[in-house]
C-alpha angles and dihedrals in degrees: 000000000000137000128224111258115247136174120242117200111219141173124214110205125186114228115226125214098033126129092234129034105274134182132190119212113208141172102232113251094003121060151307116278098192153307128264120201126186112232113186104287100358143047123244114212123197121185115226099222103043101015088232111170126222134170130214137176098228136033091240093053090046090056091047092049091050092049091048092050091047093050094048102038114017108033 
């Protein structure tokens, strides 16, 4: 079982005024996909729709994990 590959345009915006470094991943003009927070040596990812929680070692891998989860479970 495979899905056709497609490109998803996203924006990663840093949130100001938070205690920890935080980024919001959004599809421009549509909706927020999730939030990424830096916790010491890892990144905590929370999906917007289902509040599913994931952890990654780098910001780039956190964004990729969030996009993968979104594509498979929320789209």
